[in-house]
C-alpha distance (Angstrom), angle and dihedral (degrees) to the residues before:
residue distance angle dihedral
M1 . . .
N2 3.81 . .
A3 3.82 110.2 .
S4 3.81 92.3 -147.1
L5 3.81 89.8 65.1
T6 3.79 94.8 55.7
T7 3.80 102.8 33.4
P8 3.80 121.8 60.9
S9 3.75 114.2 -121.3
M10 3.81 120.6 -117.2
P11 3.82 94.6 -103.6
E12 3.80 91.3 55.8
E13 3.82 91.0 48.9
A14 3.77 90.7 48.6
Q15 3.81 91.2 53.2
K16 3.83 93.7 55.8
P17 3.81 111.1 99.7
I18 3.76 117.1 -121.5
M19 3.81 107.0 -115.0
K20 3.80 117.3 -129.8
H21 3.76 117.8 -141.5
N22 3.81 94.9 -165.4
C23 3.79 127.4 49.5
E24 3.81 112.7 -144.3
H25 3.84 91.1 -170.2
R26 3.85 97.2 46.5
A27 3.87 97.0 142.9
E28 3.81 93.3 47.7
C29 3.82 91.5 45.6
M30 3.78 91.3 50.7
K31 3.82 91.2 52.2
I32 3.84 89.7 51.6
I33 3.80 91.6 46.4
Q34 3.82 90.4 52.6
A35 3.83 91.0 47.0
I36 3.83 90.8 50.3
L37 3.82 92.8 48.5
D38 3.81 90.5 46.9
D39 3.85 89.5 48.4
E40 3.80 90.4 -121.1
A41 3.80 99.2 111.0
T42 3.80 121.2 118.5
E43 3.84 120.0 -124.1
A44 3.80 88.4 -107.4
E45 3.78 90.9 54.5
K46 3.75 92.0 47.5
D47 3.84 91.2 49.4
H48 3.82 91.9 47.6
F49 3.80 90.7 49.8
R50 3.85 94.0 48.5
E51 3.79 89.7 53.3
N52 3.74 92.9 46.0
M53 3.81 95.0 44.2
D54 3.75 91.2 60.0
K55 3.81 90.5 63.9
C56 3.82 109.7 22.8
I57 3.80 117.3 80.2
P58 3.87 96.2 -170.3
C59 3.85 90.0 53.1
I60 3.83 91.3 49.0
E61 3.80 91.1 50.0
S62 3.81 93.5 43.8
Y63 3.78 92.5 50.6
R64 3.81 92.7 48.5
L65 3.82 91.9 47.6
E66 3.80 94.6 46.9
K67 3.80 92.2 45.9
C68 3.79 90.7 50.0
I69 3.81 90.9 50.6
K70 3.80 92.7 47.4
D71 3.84 92.0 47.6
S72 3.82 91.6 48.5
L73 3.77 92.1 49.9
T74 3.78 92.1 46.9
L75 3.83 89.5 55.1
K76 3.81 94.2 45.9
I77 3.79 100.4 45.0
E78 3.79 116.1 88.2
K79 3.77 111.3 -147.8
K80 3.74 115.9 -141.4
P81 3.78 127.4 179.0
C82 3.81 117.8 -112.0
P83 3.81 113.0 -111.9
Q84 3.78 112.9 -108.3
S85 3.81 91.6 -123.7
I86 3.81 91.3 61.6
L87 3.82 90.9 47.7
D88 3.82 90.6 50.7
T89 3.82 91.4 50.1
I90 3.81 92.1 49.7
I91 3.84 91.5 47.4
K92 3.78 91.3 50.1
K93 3.81 91.8 50.7
I94 3.82 92.1 48.1
N95 3.79 92.7 49.0
S96 3.87 95.9 46.5
């Protein structure tokens, strides 16, 4: 069997990102993850997260967990319209 078919060449290995096991910007990353999941992230935040996600295991895991939670909640929550009388009461209180 040809060794080049079973063993990656050096250029392929060099292209693989080194995966981080600790995130030094955890709080900032969590804010970006929440913004992305809430569809409120800027393009710059999305780009930054895409780059980071390729090499940060904690961010990958946090994103997957938060997305799973959000998806589960979305399926479980029953959306009901607010009665007009309640809306009127709220508007009156805000305007007074």
